[in-house]
C-alpha positions in Angstrom: -6.3 -21.2 13.7 -5.0 -22.1 10.3 -1.5 -20.7 9.4 -1.3 -19.0 6.1 2.0 -18.0 4.5 2.0 -14.5 2.9 4.8 -13.5 0.6 5.8 -9.8 1.2 7.7 -7.7 -1.3 9.7 -5.0 0.4 11.5 -2.2 -1.4 13.4 -0.5 1.3 14.4 -1.4 4.9 12.5 1.6 6.3 9.2 0.5 4.7 8.1 -2.8 6.2 4.8 -4.3 7.5 5.0 -1.9 10.5 1.8 -1.9 12.5 0.4 -4.8 10.4 3.1 -7.2 11.7 1.5 -8.0 15.1 -1.9 -8.1 13.4 -0.6 -10.7 11.0 0.2 -12.9 14.0 -3.2 -12.4 15.5 -4.8 -13.6 12.2 -2.5 -16.6 11.7 -0.7 -15.0 8.8 3.0 -15.8 8.5 5.0 -13.2 6.5 7.9 -14.3 4.3 9.6 -11.1 3.3 11.6 -10.7 0.1 13.8 -7.6 0.0 13.8 -6.9 -3.7 16.1 -3.8 -3.3 18.6 -6.0 -1.6 18.7 -8.5 -4.5 16.6 -11.3 -2.9 15.3 -13.9 -5.4 11.5 -14.3 -5.8 10.4 -17.8 -4.5 7.9 -20.1 -6.1 4.5 -18.7 -5.6 3.0 -22.1 -5.2 4.2 -22.2 -1.6 2.2 -19.1 -0.5 -1.4 -18.2 0.3 -1.2 -14.5 -0.6 1.0 -11.7 -1.7 1.5 -8.3 -0.1 3.5 -5.5 -1.9 4.7 -2.6 0.2 5.8 1.0 -0.5 9.2 2.3 -1.4 11.0 5.3 -2.7 11.2 3.9 -6.3 8.8 4.9 -9.1 7.1 2.2 -11.2 8.7 3.5 -14.4 12.3 3.4 -13.2 13.0 0.0 -14.7 16.4 0.9 -16.0 17.5 2.0 -12.5 15.8 -0.9 -10.8 15.7 -3.8 -13.2 14.0 -6.0 -10.6 10.8 -4.0 -11.2 10.3 -5.8 -14.4 10.3 -9.2 -12.6 8.1 -7.9 -9.8 5.4 -6.7 -12.2 5.4 -10.0 -14.0 5.1 -11.9 -10.7 2.3 -9.6 -9.5 0.5 -10.2 -12.8 0.9 -14.0 -12.5 -0.1 -14.0 -8.9 -3.4 -12.1 -9.4 -4.4 -12.9 -13.0 -3.2 -16.5 -13.3 -3.2 -17.9 -9.8 -5.9 -15.8 -8.2 -3.8 -15.3 -5.0 -5.2 -12.8 -2.5 -3.3 -9.6 -2.9 -2.8 -6.4 -0.9 -0.7 -3.4 -2.0 0.3 -0.2 -0.3 1.5 3.0 -2.0 4.1 1.7 -4.5 2.4 -1.7 -4.2 -0.9 -0.1 -5.3 0.8 1.5 -8.3 2.6 -1.7 -9.3 -0.7 -3.7 -9.2 -2.3 -1.1 -11.5 0.5 -1.2 -14.1 1.0 -4.9 -13.9 -2.6 -5.5 -14.8 -2.7 -3.0 -17.7 -3.5 0.3 -16.0 -1.3 3.5 -16.1 0.7 5.3 -13.5 2.3 8.7 -13.8 3.5 11.7 -11.9 0.8 13.3 -9.7 -0.6 16.6 -10.8 -0.6 17.5 -7.1 1.6 15.3 -4.8 -0.1 14.4 -1.5 2.1 14.7 1.6 0.9 14.7 5.2 -2.2 13.5 7.1 -5.1 14.0 4.8 -8.7 12.8 4.3 -9.7 10.2 1.8 -13.3 9.7 0.7 -14.8 6.3 0.0 -16.5 6.1 -3.4 -20.0 4.7 -3.6 -18.4 1.3 -4.4 -16.0 1.6 -1.5 -18.7 2.6 1.0 -20.6 -0.6 0.2 -17.6 -2.8 0.0 -16.6 -5.4 2.7 -13.0 -4.2 2.7 -14.1 -1.0 4.4 -16.8 -2.5 6.6 -16.9 -0.8 10.0 -15.1 2.3 8.7 -16.7 5.7 8.0 -17.1 7.3 4.6 -14.1 9.5 5.2 -10.8 8.2 6.4 -7.9 10.3 7.7 -4.6 8.7 6.8 -0.9 9.3 6.0 -0.1 10.3 2.5 3.3 10.5 0.9 3.3 10.1 -2.9 4.3 12.0 -6.0 2.9 9.4 -8.5 -0.7 8.1 -8.9 -2.8 5.6 -10.8 -3.9 7.7 -13.8 -5.9 4.9 -15.5 -7.5 1.9 -13.9 -6.7 -1.6 -15.2 -9.5 -3.2 -17.2 -12.2 -4.4 -14.9 -10.8 -2.6 -11.8 -12.9 -0.3 -9.7 -11.9 2.7 -7.5 -12.9 2.3 -3.9 -11.7 5.6 -2.5 -10.6 9.0 -3.8 -9.3 12.4 -2.7 -9.5 15.8 -4.5 -6.0 15.3 -5.8 -6.2 11.6 -6.6 -9.1 9.7 -8.1 -7.8 6.2 -7.2 -6.9 6.1 -3.6 -8.0 2.5 -3.2 -8.7 -0.2 -5.8 -10.1 -3.6 -6.4 -8.4 -5.3 -9.4 -9.5 -8.9 -9.3 -11.8 -10.9 -7.0 -9.3 -10.9 -4.1 -6.8 -8.2 -5.1 -6.9 -4.8 -3.3 -4.6 -1.9 -2.9 -4.3 1.5 -1.2 -2.5 4.6 -2.3 -2.3 5.8 1.3 -0.4 4.3 4.1 -1.8 2.3 7.0 1.3 0.5 8.0 3.5 3.4 9.0 4.4 3.7 12.7 5.9 6.8 14.1 9.3 5.1 14.2 8.9 4.2 10.5 8.0 7.8 9.6 11.1 9.0 11.5 13.2 6.6 9.4 11.6 7.5 6.1 12.1 11.3 6.8 15.8 10.6 6.8 15.7 9.4 3.2 16.5 12.2 0.7 13.7 11.1 -1.6 11.1 11.6 1.0 12.6 14.4 3.1 12.7 16.7 0.0 9.0 16.2 -0.8 7.9 16.6 2.8 10.0 19.8 3.2 8.7 21.3 -0.1 5.0 20.5 0.6 4.8 21.2 4.3 7.7 23.4 5.3 9.5 23.2 8.7 6.4 24.1 10.8 4.2 21.8 8.8 6.6 18.9 9.1 6.7 19.4 12.8 2.9 19.4 13.0 2.8 16.3 10.8 5.1 14.3 13.2 3.1 15.4 16.3 -0.3 14.7 14.7 0.8 11.3 13.5 1.8 10.3 17.1 -1.5 11.8 18.4 -3.6 9.8 15.9 -1.7 6.5 16.4 -4.6 4.8 18.3 -7.0 5.6 15.4 -4.5 4.5 12.8 -3.9 1.2 14.6 -7.7 0.6 14.9 -8.2 1.3 11.2 -5.3 -1.0 10.2 -6.8 -3.8 12.4 -10.2 -3.4 10.8 -8.8 -3.3 7.2 -6.7 -6.4 7.8 -9.6 -8.3 9.4 -11.8 -7.4 6.5 -9.2 -8.4 3.9 -8.7 -11.8 5.6 -12.4 -12.3 5.6 -12.6 -11.6 1.9 -9.4 -13.5 1.0 -10.0 -16.6 3.0 -13.6 -16.6 4.2 
């Protein structure tokens, strides 16, 4: 199996590849993680076969607080638009892709927190990225911002009542998801210790709802793992097939 090097932008130690990590190995993908929040420099893109951008507690518009966001958006733009690198973004990575390519991101009218359904659009239901998955996916949500306008030429592949762009294609091999497929139970436990996330989950779910969320997430772990495996396999087929 050919080995392919994937550059991974990480924005917080608690939000890493998670359940995708062993799946990377199974598909011959070698992650090279750059921790932008820790001050890591961005390497030359020419040494990589793809780019993944993960979630984080930051917002795309917080460039003064996190100056490296300016560089990150420029790198994403170059990777997708100029180099045509295969791309995959999750949550913050989804929003960064949209803004980097000329879309708009803003605060959500209704933040989504918890385990919630997402509907594939007509384009999404027919797309190879979601092959083998049903028209409705149940997934982990935790966002207070959303893509409010698609980049030119991009298409929405999934939506929910509160968010019209839950998944997106923005280039021949560039895809992103607003929802989380990478979060293991251990990662969620770590994220809930972060003030930025804990406040949102407490406000939206309450104490009983938060407890139910944690239990339900553990119960649904086999389904989430199967969905992640399917999505990654589909992405690899599109990116390198």
